[in-house]
KOLBA-402571 format. One record per residue: x, y, z negated of N, C-alpha, C, O in turn; residue in three letters. Coordinates in steps of 0.05 Angstrom, whole numbers, plus 5000, padded with zeros to 4 digits. Layout:
BEGIN
XYZXYZXYZXYZAla...
END
This chain:
BEGIN
783364858017785565038032787464878048788164978069Met788264638039790564488050789064358076790164348098Ala786164258070784664188097784464378121784664298144Glu784064658112783964908130786464918146786664938171Leu788764898127791164908143791764698160793264738179Arg790864488156791164228178790164288204791264258225Met787064398199785964478222787164678239787264658264Arg788064888225789265098240791964998255792865108275Leu792964828243795664668257794464518281795364568304Phe792464358278791764188297790964338323791564248345Leu789664558318788664738343790264838361789564848385Ile792564948351794465048371795464798385795864818410Pro796064548373797464348385795764238406796664168428Val793064208400791364128418790864288446790464198468Met790864578438790764728459793264728477792964768501Ile795764678468797764658481798264428501799364438523Leu797164198486796963958505795363848519795663628529Thr793064038523790263998535791264088564792464298567Phe790663928584791163998615789864288615787564328608Pro791664498625790764728634792364848658792865088661Thr793064658676794664718696792864708724790764578722Leu793364818745792464758771793864518781795964428772Lys792364408801793964218813796264258825797364048833Ser797864548830800064518837802164568815804364668818Asp801164488793803064518769804064778762806064788748Gly802764998771803865288757802365298733800365168727Met803365468720802365588693799665788702799865958719Leu797565738689795065878693794966108676796666148658Thr792966278682792366518662790966378638791266468615Thr789566188642788066078620790665908597790465898572Arg792265818609794665718596795865948578795965908554His796766188589797566408575796166488553797166548531Ile793266498562791566628539791366448515791466528492Val791066188522790965988501793565988483793565958458Leu795666018498798266078482798366288461799366278439Gly797266498472797066738452795066688433795366798411Leu792766518437790766408416792466268395791966298371Ile794266098405795965928386797966098367798666038344Ser798666288379800366508363798566668340799066698316Trp796566728353794666868332794066658307794166718283Val793466418315792766208294794866138276794466078252Leu797166148288799766098273800166378255800966338232Leu799766588262800066848248797866828223798466908200Gly795666718228793666698203795066498186795566558163Ile795766268197796666078175798766198160798666218136Leu800866298176803166408162802566598137803666578115Ala800566788145799966998129798266838104798466888080Ile797166688112794966508087797066378067796666368043Asp799266288081801466138063802566318048802966258024Gly803466598058805166748043803366918020804367018000Leu800666928026799066998008798466837983797866917960Phe798666597993798266367968800166367952799966327928Ser802266417964805166427948805466667932806566657911Val804366897942803967117927802167127907802867227886Ala799867037910797767027893798766817866798066857843Glu800266617873801366437851803366607835803366567810Ser804866757845806766897828805967117808806967337808Ala804167037792802667207770803367157742803866917737Gln803567337723803467237698800567257687799167447692Ile799867047672797266977663796967087635794867187627Ser799167077621799167177592801567247583803567097588Gln801767447569804667487556803367637522801867827517Phe804467467507803967507477806167477457808167347464Arg806067587434807667507414806667377391804367397381Ala808967247382807667067357810467117335812667177344Glu809967077306811667037284810466807269808066737265Val812766697261811666417243810966517217810066337203Asp811166777204809766817182809667117180811567247191Arg807667237168807367517167808167627136808067867132Thr808967467117809667597092812467387082812567137083Ser814267557074816967417068818567647052817767887049Leu820867527042822067667024824267817036824767737059Ala825768007028827568187039830167987050831268037071Gln830767797035832967617039832767397055834567237058Asn830067397068829267167081829267237116830267447122Glu828567107131828667187163825667087175824466897165Thr824967197192822167097209823067087238824667237249Val821566847250822166797277820266957292817966937286Asn820967127311819867267328819867137353822067047360Tyr817567117371817566967395815767117411813767207401Arg816667137440815267267462814567027483816266907495Leu812166987487810966767506809766887531807967057531Ile810766807550809766887576808766627592810366437594Ile806566627601805166427613804666487644804266727649Glu804766317664804066387691806666297709807866077704Gly807466477729809466397744812066507728812566747729Asp813366357716816066427703818266317715820266277701Val818266247741820866197757823266437761825666387765Thr822266677759823966897767822867147743822567377751Asn822567067719821567237704823667427684825067327666Val823767637688825967767670826067767642823967687632Pro827767827627827567827597825968097593826568317603Thr823968047575822268227562823768497549826068487543Pro822568697547823768917534822468897502820168877496Thr824568917486823968937459823369207447824769407450Leu820669187432820069477417822369537399824069367395Pro822569737391824069887371823969757343821869747331Pro826069647335825969467313827869557293829769417286Leu827369847283828870007263829569857234831769857223Asn827369757228826669617202828469327201829069237179Glu829169217221830268927220832668967237833169147254Phe834268717226836768647245835568437263834468247253Gln835768467289834968297308836868087320839068177326Ala836467837323838467687338836867487358834967357350Tyr837767467379836767307397837766947393840066877390Ser835966787394836166517386835766377411835266137406Ser835866427436835566307459832766327468831066457456Gly832266197492829966127504829065857508830665677508Arg826665817511825865497519823465537544822065737548Ser823465347555821565347578819665037578820564817573Gln817365097584815964837586814364817613812965017620Asn814464607627812664587650810964337649811964127643Ile808764357654806364107655804564147675803764367684Ser803663847685801863857706798963727695798663487690Ile797463887692794563777684792563837708792064047719Val791463577712789063527733790163687759788763857770Asn792863627770793763757787794564037793795264147814Gly794464127769795264397772797664467749797864377727Arg799664667765801564707745801964897727801865137734Ile802364797700801965047680805065077669806264887660Gln806165317670808865357660808665617639806765777638Ala810965617623811165767601813965767599815365587607Ser814866017585817566097579817566297552816366507553Val818966217530818966347509821866457498823966317497Thr821766697492824266867482824566837453822666917441Phe826266747441826366697410827766947397829667037409Asn827267027381828767167364828567167333826367147322Tyr830767197318830867247288830767497280832367657289Ile828767577259829267857253829467817224828167657211Leu831368017211832267987184831468267173832668457181Gln829468287155829068597144831168707131832768587117Pro831168937134833369147119832369207093834069207074Lys829569257088828969377064825469267062824169177081Gln824469277036821569177032819869387038820569627035Pro817369287046815269477055813769347076814269117084Gly811669497083809569367106810469517131810769757133Lys810969327150811969457180810569297202810069057204Phe810069507219808569397247810669417273811469627283Thr811169147282812269177304810869217331809169067339Ile811669427345810269537369810569327389812369167390Ala807969347412808169157433810669147443811969357443Pro812268877453814168847472812968897502810568867507Ala814768967521813569047548815168847567817368767560Thr813968767592814768647609813968707639811568687646Leu816168797656815268847683815968667700818068547696Thr814368597723814168397745813268497763810968587759Val814468507789813168617813812068867805809568877807Asp813369117794812069357789809969367771809169577762Gly808669137764806569107743807569077715809368917710Lys806469207695807569257669805369077646802869117645Thr806668907632804868717615805568807585807768917583Tyr804268777565804568857539803368627521801268507527Gln804968577496804368417476802068577463801368787473Thr800768467439799568557418801568647396803868567397Gln800768807378802768907355802168727336799968607334Ser804468707319804468517297804668667269805568887269Leu803968547246804568727221805768497205804768277203Thr808168577192809568427173810268567144811268787140Ile809468387125809768537097812368367089812768127091Glu814168577077816868497066816668527038816368757032Val816568357018817268416987819768416980821268286996Thr821168536958823668546947825068226946823868016938Pro827568246954828567976959828767846928828867986908Gly828867576929828967406906832167356907833767466922Arg832667176888835467056886836466996911834966866924Ala839067066923840167026953839766726962841466546958Pro837366686973836966376982839466287006840166057011Ala840266487017841766457044844866397032846766367048Asn845366397010847966396995848266066990846665946977Met850565957003850765656993851565606966852865776954Pro850765336952851165306925854365296915856265236929Pro854265356895857265376884858865096881861265096878Gln857364886884858464646881859864576911861664406914Gly859064696928859564586957862464796964863464786986Ser863464946946865765116952867865006942867564816926Arg870465086949873064996940873265146909872565386906Pro874165016892874565146869875965346867875265536852Pro878265376881879765626884878365906892879366126890Ser876065856899874366096911873666256890872866486892Ser873966116863872466336840874766466826874266666812Gln877466376828879866536823880066816838878966856859Gln881666996823882267266835884167226859886167076861Pro883067366877884467326906885367586916884867796904Arg886567566937887867836952885567956967883467826972Ala885868206976883768366992883068217015881168327027Asp883868017026882667867040883167577045885567507050Tyr881367407044881767147047879266987059876967077058Phe879766757071877466597082877166327066878966227052Val874566227070873865947061872265777080870565887094Glu872665527081871165367094869965137074871465037058Leu867565067076865964897062863764737078863264797101Ser862564567066860464417073858364387049858964397025Val855864347057853664327039853364047026852363987004Asp854663867044854463557034856763437046856863437071Asn858563327031861163197041860762897042862562747050Asp858362807034858162517034855262437053853462297044Thr855362547077853162497090852762207102854662047101Pro850262117114849961927126850761957160850762177171Tyr851161727173851361787204848761927217846461857212Val849462127234847562347243845462487223843362587230Asn846562477198844862687181845962967184848363007182Glu844463157188845563427184847263517163846763417141Met849263687164850363817144850864067151850764107175Ile851564267134852064567146854964587136855764527114Thr856764697159858964797154859165117155858365237174Leu860465227135860665497128862865617131864665497118Ser863665777141866165967146865866227134864266367145Phe867266317115866566557099869366707103871566607101Arg868766977108870767187108870167397086868167537085Phe872067417069872067587045873767857051876067847060Tyr872768037047874368287045873468527028871368647029Arg875868557012875368796989875669087002874969286989Ala876769097025876769357037876269347066875969117076Arg876169567082875669577111878169417127880569427120Asn877369317146879269217165880269387188878769417208Val883069537188883969727204884169567238883369687257Met885069367239885669257265883969047275882168987259Gly883868927297882568747311882668477295884268427277Gly880968317303881068017291881367787315880067797337Leu882767637310882767397323882067147309883567047292Asn879867037315878066817300878366557317877466547340Tyr879766357305879866097316878165867301878865787278Thr876165787313874165567301875865327292877965277304Lys875065177271876264927261874964747283872764777294Pro877064517286876264307307874764117288875764057267Lys872364017296870363847286870263597300868163507309Thr872363477304872363207318870562987298870562967274Asn869162857314867162657305864762767297863362627282Gly863863017304861463147294860363237321861963297339Phe858163257324856163407347855163687332853763677312Trp855763907343855564157327853064307344852264237366Ser852064507328850264647335850664927319850464927295Gln851165157335851265437319848765477307846665387317Asp848865637280846265737268846665977263848066037243Leu845366167281845566427276842966517260840966367258Pro842966777247844566997252847066977231846966827212Pro849667147237851167147216850267327188849267547189Gln850867197165850767317141852167497129854667447128Leu851267727118853167907105851867987081849668097082Asp853267927059852667997033854768047014857067987022Tyr854668146990856968216972856567976953854567846947Arg859467956945859567736920861567836902863168006912Glu861967776877864067836861865767576856864567386846Asn868267546860870467366855872467466840873767666847Val872767336818874767376799874967666791877167786790Gly872467796785872468046776872268256799871768486792Gly872768196826873068366848870868346864870168116868Lys869468536876867068556893868168516922869768686931Thr867468306936867768316965865668326985863468226980Tyr866268457008863668407025864268157045866368127058Leu862067977044862467667056861267707083859367847085Val862567577105861567517126861367227133863467107137Ala858767097134858766837136857866707164855766787174Glu859366517176857766387200857566087192859265967179Leu855565997201854165727194854165567218853865697239Arg854465297220854665097242853664877229854464807207Thr851764747244850664467235851964287248852164297273Ala852964117234854263867244853163597238852463547215Leu853063437258852163187261854062947265854862897288Phe855062787240856962597245855962377265853562307267Pro857762287279856762067302857761827296856861637310Thr859461777278859961487264861061527233861361747222Ala861461277222861661277197864561307192865761227213Ser866261397172868761367166869261687153867661867152Gly871961667145872661967134873962087157875361977174Thr872862397155873862577176874862827164873762907144Tyr877062977176877863187165877663387182878763387204Thr875763607172875663847190877664017182878164107159Ile879064077207881264247201880964537196878764637200Glu883464717185882664917178881965107198883065067220Pro880265337195880065577210881565767203881965827180Ala882765897226884766137219883366427233881966427254Thr884066657217883366867224885267047227886467097206Leu886267197250888567357250887667647249886067737265Gln889167817226888668087226890668227245893068187241Ile889768387267892168487278893068747267891568917257Arg895868797270897069007256896769267268896869307292Gly896369487246896669797258898469927244899969837226Thr898370157251900370337239899870347204901570357187Phe897470347202896770327172896770067159896670067134Phe896869817173896269627160897469397177897269367202Gln898769237159900869037170899068767177897168687164Ala900168637202898268447211898768187188900768137174Ala896068047190895767767171895067607184893667677203Gln895667347180894167067189892766957164894166877145Thr890366937164888866817143888166547153887166497175Leu888766367134888065987136886065917121886266007098Arg884565817125882165697106882965407097884765297111Ser882065297078882965017069881364807093879664857110Asn882364597087881064377106878864267087878664337064Ala877164077101874564007089874863717099874963647123Val874963537075874463237083871463167077870163237057Thr870663007100867962897096867962587099869162477117Val866662467082866262147084863662097093861862157077Lys863062017114860761937127860261637119862061467121Val857761577110856361327098855061207122853361337134Lys855760947131853960787150851460777138851160797114Pro849160747159846460677157846260447144847660267152Leu844560397122843960147109842559937127840759997142Pro843659677126842659527142839759377133837959277148Thr839759377107837259257095834959447103835259687102Ala832559317112830059457123830859597143829959827142Gly832359547166832459697190830359567209830259327214Arg828859757220826859607238827759557263829359717273Pro827059357277828459267305827959477323828959437346Ala826759687321826159907343827860137334827660347346Asn829360107314830760317306833060427326834460257336Phe833460657332835260727354837560957346839061077361Ser837260987319839061177308838761457301840561617296Gly835961507300834661797286834661797261833861607248Ala835762047251836062107220834762347219835162527236Val833262377199832162647186829462637183828662407175Gly827662817186824862737181823062877204822963117209Gln821762677216819762697237817062637238816062497219Tyr815462737260812362677256811962607287813062747304Arg810362397291809862317317806462377327804762327310Leu805662467354803562537360803362447390805262467406Ser800962337396800162287425798062407437796662517420Thr797262417460794662427469794962347496797162337505Lys792562287513792162167537790762407554789362547541Val790962457578789862607595786762577592785362777588Ser785862357596782862307600782561997590784461847595Gln780561907577779961637570778061517595777661277595Thr777061647612775461487632776361617661776161847667Glu777461387677778061447702777461297723776161087719Thr778061347747777761137771780060957777782360997768Asp779560797790781660557796783560747815782760927830Leu786260677812788160777822788461057824789561177843Asn787361167802787661487792789461497769788961337751Thr791361657766793661627746792261817720790862007723Pro792861717697792561877672795161937660796961797667Ile795662107646798362207630798162117603796062147590Thr800461977591800161957563802962157556805062167569Leu802262287533804362517524804862407494803062347477Thr807662387490808362367464810562527456812762527466Val809562667433811362877420812762787395811362697378Thr815262807392816662797369817663067359818863217373Leu816963127333817763347321818663337294817763157279Ser820363517285821563517255824063617254824963757273Gly825363557233828363657229830463387236830063157230Lys832363487247834563327256835463367285834563557299Gly837263187294838563267321836963197344837363007358Asn834763367347832963407367834063307394832963117404Ile836163417405837463367433838063077433837862967456Glu838962897411840062637414838062427409838762187409Met835262517405833162327396832462137423831962227445Leu832561887417831861677440829061677442827561797426Ser828361527464825561517465823961317450825061097446Glu821461347442820261167422819660927437820060917462Pro818660717423818260487433815060437447812960437433Ser815160407470813060377487811960127486813359937488Trp808460107483807359847484807459687509808459797528Pro806559427512806559287534803859377549801759397537Glu804159447576801759557590801859387613803359447631Leu800459147614800358987637798159057657798258967681Pro796059227645794259287664794259547677792359657687Asp797059647674797459947687800459917697802059757687Phe800960097720803260157732804760387714803560587707Lys806860347709807760537689810460707699812460587707Phe810260957698812261137711813261387693811861547681Tyr815461397695816361657675815561937693815561937717Asp815062097683813862337691815662557685816962667704Ser816062667654817362877647818162837620816962697604Asn820562997613821362997584822163297578823363427595Ser821663377557822763657552823063677518821763557501Ser825663887514825763907483825764207478826364367496Ser825064267455825564517444826764517418825664417399Asn829464647418830664647391830664907376831465107388Val829964917352830165107339832165147316832864937305Lys833165347307835165407282834165587261835665737249Thr831165567255829965737235830865677206830765447197Asp831565877193832765787167835065687165835765597143Asn836665667186839265507181839165227185840965087176Tyr837065127197836164837200835364777222833264877230Val836864557242836364457266833564307267833264087256Val831664417279829564317281828064347308829464457325Ser825464277317824264287339822664037348821763877332Gly822463997373820763787381821963667409823563797422Ser821063447416821863267441819263147456817663007444Lys819063187475816363127489816762937513817863037533Thr816162727513815562527534813162497552810962537542Tyr813262437578810662417588811162157606813162117619Glu808961997605808861717624806361737639804361817627Lys806261677667804161657681803161367687804561197696Val800761337682799561047679797561027701795461147698Leu797960877721796160797744794360527735795660317730Ile791860507732790360247730790860117752791160217774Pro790859827746790759637768788259517777787959407798Lys786359547757783559417757781859557745782659757732Arg779259497746777359617734776959457707777859227704Thr775459587688774859497662774859677641774559917644Gly775259577615776059717592778759617583779059377581Thr780559777578783459707571784359837544783460057539Phe785759747531786859827509789859897506791559727508Thr790260177501793260217503793860217472792760387458Ile795660027462796559967436798460207427799560347444Glu798860237399800560467390803360537399804760337399Pro804460727404807160797408808660817381807760957362Val810860687378812260707348814460827354815460817376Thr815660927334818261077331819261027301817861107283Phe821660897295823060937269825561117267827161167285Ser825461197243827861367240828561297205827061207188Tyr831561387201832461377177831861667161832761867172Phe830461677136830461897122832561917101832361777081Asp834662097104836462137085835462207055836562117035Pro833362367055832662467031831662207011832562176989Lys829962057021828861807008830761607012830461436995Ser832361567026834361387036833061147042833760927031Glu831061157058829260927070828660987102828861207113Arg828060767114827360737141824460757142822960627127Tyr823660927159820460937164819760937196821360987214Arg817460867198816560767224813960907226812260877209Thr813561067247811361227257809861067275811060907290Leu807061097277804960977295802961147307801461267292Lys802961177330800561307344798261167342798060927335Ser796061347349793161187351793361037378794961067396Glu791060837375790460707399788460787415786560867403Thr788360787441786760927462785560667476786660457479Tyr782960727485781360567501780760697522779660917519Glu781360607548780960707575779160557592779560317596Ile777360697600774860547618775860627645776460867649Lys776160427666777160457690774560397706773360187701Val773660577728771160527743771960487773774260537781Tyr770360417788771060347819770760087824770759907806Gly770360027855770559757864773059687874774559837886Ala773459437867776359317871775759217907773559127915Glu777759237919778059167949778858897948780658847933Ile777758687963778458467970779858408001778858358023Asp782758437992784158428014783458218041784058248065Glu782458058032781657828052779357948071778957828092Arg778158128066775958238079776958418103775858438125Glu779358568095780558708116782758578137783958718153Thr783058348133784658168154783158048176781457888169Asn783658098203781958028224783857808236786257828235Leu782757608247784557358258784357418289782757578299Ser785957278301786057328336783257258346782257378365Arg781857048334779056978347777057188342774957198355Gln777557368323775657598320775657828345773957998348Asp778357798362778257958384777757778407778857558407Ile776357868427775957738449775557938474774758178472Arg776057818496775857958526772557998534770957808536Leu771958228536768558248538768558258572766558188583Leu770358338586769958398615771858508633773458638620Gly772258518653774258618673773058808695770858768703Arg774458978702773759128723775959188747778359118745Asp774859328771776959398790778259628785776959818777Ile781059648790782259908783782460038812783659908830Arg781360258818780860378847783460518853784460658835His784560498874787160598887786660838901785160848921Ile788161058891787561288902788661318931790861228937Lys787061458948788461468975790661668980790461888969Pro792961598997795061758998794162009018792961969039Val794962239009793862509031795562469053797662339053Pro794462609073795762629100798062729099800062609108Ala798262989088800663139087801363159057799563179040Val803763169051805263199025806663469026808363519042Leu805763639006806763929010808563958981807963818961Gln810464128980811664208957810464408942810164628951Asn809564348916808064498905809464718882808164858866Arg812564708885813764898871814664728843814764478843Gly815364908821817264778795814664658779812464768778Ile815164458769813564318752813464428725815564458713Trp811064478713810564658693812464568667813464718651Tyr812664318667815064248642817264328646818864298629Thr817964458670820764548674820964848668823164958668Glu819064958664819165208658819565308628818265228609Arg821365478627822565588594819865688581819565648557Leu817965818594815565928580814165698567813365718544Ser813865468581812165268573813265148544811765108525Phe815965118544817365018519817265228501816465158479Trp817765458503817365668482814665688472814365748448Leu812365648489809865668476809165418458807265418443Ala810865198460810664998442812465008416811864988393Ile814965058426817065078403817065288381817565248358Ile816565488393816265758371814065748356814565818333Leu811565688359809665648341810465428317810465468293Pro811165188332811664938313813965028293813964968269Leu816065198305818465258289817865458267819165468246Gly815665638275814765818254813365658231813865678207Gly811265468245810265318222811765208202811565238178Leu813765038217815564888200817365088178818265008157Ile817665348187819065528168817265628149818365708128Gly814565658151812665718135812265468108812065508084Val812365248121811665008104814565008086814364988061Phe816965018099819364998085819265198061819965128039Gly818365438066818365628044816865568023817665588000Tyr814565478031812365398011813665137992813365147968Gln814864958001816364707992818364837971818564777947Arg819464997983821665137961820365277937821365257915His817965427941817065557919815365337900814965377876Arg814665147912813664907894815064827880814564817856Glu817464737889820064617877821264807855822464727835Arg820965067859821365237837819065247814819465317791Leu817265187821814965177798815164917785815164907760Glu815464717797815564397784817964317775817964167756Ala820164397785822964287775824664527762826064687774Asp824064507731825264767717828064767722829264977726Ser829364507723832564517727833364637751835264787749Gly832164597776832464707801832465037799834365187807Tyr829865117787829165387784831165527767832165727776Ala831965417742834665547728836965577740838265787739Arg837665327756840465357773840065607793841965767795Ser837865617807837865817830837666097818838366297831Arg836666117796836266407783839166477765839766707761Gln840166317757842266317740844466597743844766777726Ala845766577769847466787769845867037775847367227771Ala843467107781842067287785841567437754841967677746Lys840667217742839967327715842467427697842367617681Met844867257704847167367689848367587693849667697676Ala847967687722848967957728847468167721848268397717His844968087718842268297704843568337676844068557667Lys843968127664844768137631847568327628847668507612Arg849668237647851968427649851968737656853768907652Leu849168757669849169047677848069147650848569377646Ser846569007631845469147608848269197587848469377571Thr850168977595852869027577853969267588855069407571Ala853969347611855569557621854169807613855470017614Lys851769807604850670047592851570047563852470257554Met851369867550852969877523855769997519856670137500His856969897544859569967545860170277551862270387544Leu858370387562858870667567858170827542859071057537Thr856370697527855770837495857870717470857670747446Thr859470607482861870497464860670347441861470377418His858570167448857170007426858369697430857369507443Asp860969707415861969417419860469197409860369017425Ser859369167388857468977377855368867398855168627402Ala853469077412851669017430852668947455851368807470Ala855369057464856468967489857268637489856568467505Phe858968617467859668347461857868117462858267897473His855268207445853268027447851667967471850567747476Ala851768187488850368137516851867997534850767857551Glu854668027530856667857550856367507543856167317559Val856467527517855867237505853367127513853266897523Gln851467257511848567157516848467147549847066967558His849567267565849967297595851066977605850066827621Ala853766947589855766707596853766467591852866317608Leu853266457560852366227554849566137567849065897571Thr847966307572845566297586845866197614844366037626His848066307624848766207654849665937653848565787670Tyr851465827637852465567632849465397630848465247646Leu848765477609845565297601843665267627842465067632Ala843465487641841765457667843265277684842065077693Asp845665317691847165147712846864827704846064667720Lys847564787681847664487671844564427660844264217647Leu842464587664840064467651839764407622838464217614Asn841164577607841464457577840164657560839864877571Val839564627537838764867518840965057515843164947513Pro840765347515842665527511844265487487846665517487Ala842665407462843565367431845765167438847765187423Gly845964957459848064737457850564827470852364657473Ser850865087479852965187492854865277470854765517463Ile856465117459858165207437861065217448861565117469Thr862865327435866065297439867065047444868564977463Leu865964887423866964617421865664437445867164267456Asp863464467453862264357478863364487504863564337524Arg863964707505865164807530868264677533869064627556Val869764627513872364507516871964237527873464157545Arg869964087519869363797526867963757550868463557563Ser865963947560863963877580865663827609866964007620Leu865463577618866563507643865663687665867163707685Pro863163817664862063917686863264217691862664337712Ser864864317673865864567675868764527691870364357683Ile869264667713871664647731874164677708874164847690Pro876264497710878664547693879764807697880164947678Glu880364897721881665137732880265417717881565627713Ala877465387711875865627702875365597669874565777655Leu876165347660875365297632876765457608875465507588Arg879265527613880865687596879565987594879666127573Pro878666057615877566327618874866317608874266537598Thr872866137606870866107590870966097562869466187546Val873265947558873165947526874366187513873566267491Val876566337530877166597523875166807521875266957501Ser873366847538871567017537869466977511868567167497Ile868966737508867566627486868566707458867266837441Leu870766637455872866727437872667027426872367097402Glu872967167446873267487445870567597433870567767416Lys868467507442865267537437864867437405863367567390Cys866167227395865667157369866967327353866167407331Asp869567407366871167577345870167847341870767967320Leu868567957362867468237360865168207339864068427334Ala864067987326862367987305863768037279862368107260Arg866168007276867168087251869068367259869568527240Phe869768417280871468717290869868837310870768837333Ala867468957306866069087329867269317339866169437357Pro869669397328870769637340872869577360874969497350Val872869597383874969517405875069727423873069867426Gln877769797437877969987456876469917481875969677486His875670167498873970157515875369987541874069837556Val877670047542879469887563879369557560879469417579Ser879169457531878969217534876169107538875768877546Glu874569277530871669147535871269187566869769027578Met872669397580871969387608873569147624872669057646Ser875669057612876968817625875268607618875268437636Glu873868557598872568347590869968307605869168087613Thr868768567609866668557629866868477658865068347670Leu869468567672870368527695871168237701870868137723Thr872468097679873467807677870867597681870667387694Thr868867747663866367557660864967527689864367317699Thr864367827703863067817725864767607744863567407752Gln867267657750868767497767868667167759868667007778Lys868567087734868266857727865766707735865666457739Leu863466897737860766757741860566747770859166577781Ile861966927783862266887814863766657823863066527842Thr865966607807867866347822866166107810865565927826Asp865366087785863265887776860965797796860465557800Leu859565977809857365967826858565837853857565657866Asp860865967858861965857886862665567884861765407901Lys864365477862864565227855862665037856862864827870Thr860265107839858164937837856064917861854664717867Trp856265117871854665097896855965057921854665107941Asn858664967923859864887948860865097966861865037987Gly
END
């Protein structure tokens, strides 16, 4: 197809540059006809380019997956909607009715790869489902509408058994001793599941709000400061009942994954929850306890030379695109690190020496999950290898070292060894060099002088001075450049996920805010604030090209990319959305103001970042 387009491009150029004038320099009928032919050829080229773009904008597959089909009532299941094909401007799928589950969005992930010159892209929408009751349930197909065409997933069946002992509740030893004493109608607690972790080992910070009776007023929640830690929110919120000192409380628990960045003693400052006063209830400010964490340094004994700070449990897998290739034809080496730990902060593995190949970075991507309140996922690296000469060569193993806090030992992973066969003839550069002696004069001839005519006459305006001549050349070329420019833009949208996310960020955010406005009209405060938070965090993630799960309040407060003049507004909106999880009932006027502020904020951020 590319060769055909080039020929179509050359034909009008040859037509326009071929001598088609009479001796008097005037435009001829033939010139006009050939100019029209060039326009027709240009139209064919433009239509072909536009149709090729339209043909590529298709969804090849839309399917649903769950990580398990059988679970207990107090457990959760990961529900994923996977779209393959042209995903540069794909809308959020429509979920089926999930009356038997509490559904929480856990973000989206995107993967783009190039295999044998073809771009393969997919986007995954992740949800966490928590069953409300035991039984056998069928999840109906989800739907997706793109360019007027509707796609459906397959249906899924999930069996929920009666809940076992509440596995989601933290161990008693991780709570402050005072929490088991008789308390007031409302109180809050802060705890960690491990107060002596190693550097970069995940610990879980839990904030719990206990209430023995309903809250009449609104709530203002201030998160604890976690200086010295990298944080990741762990949805969804847990709701359960607990007996404390003979009194039954309804508990709302929020969890956050913390990864200490250095050794030493750190104090996580208290969190506060303010209950706004009403006619029937006085205002209260609840303040949690502080938490002290003593972070242990990683041991020096047995530390591998290639250790780069990874802590957790990981696996290493590799693959090559082909084991036989031609000289100067690239192959792709793909390395995937997967497991539990701080996936976003993983360093590259140790690459082997490759003297027989040229070595280029191609692509890297990460997929972070928070299943069952544990940060896990995978990070993939791609390297392009171009053989320098023919023969059989060995790619030595890729290695990666990490510290396992469970066994308190360093471990080193090694990939398999690959044997690459390279075919083709090597070119001797000496054969292509010509000396001056190779070029010699073969002969001379007489250049004839044309006779001067007896009478010189004015033949009129020269054809190059006519506007129609330049229009016949410039307009087709201008249209051709426009078509190629548009195609390059589409190709970049498909190949560069960061560029595609940034270009579509504002559009997708306003689409989500339109959904939030629908919840506003039905006075559904919880759904409204969830959609507003979803719109803002995903907009920031798309603009900054980071996973949506990494956009937390702590990170927003410190990210240098966010304009200082707009940072307080971003923080204020995210705090309001967090509070709505505790106090879902708010006045319509407050919700309307939040929607207007968010819409203006996204517009202002877009103007600032786009210049």
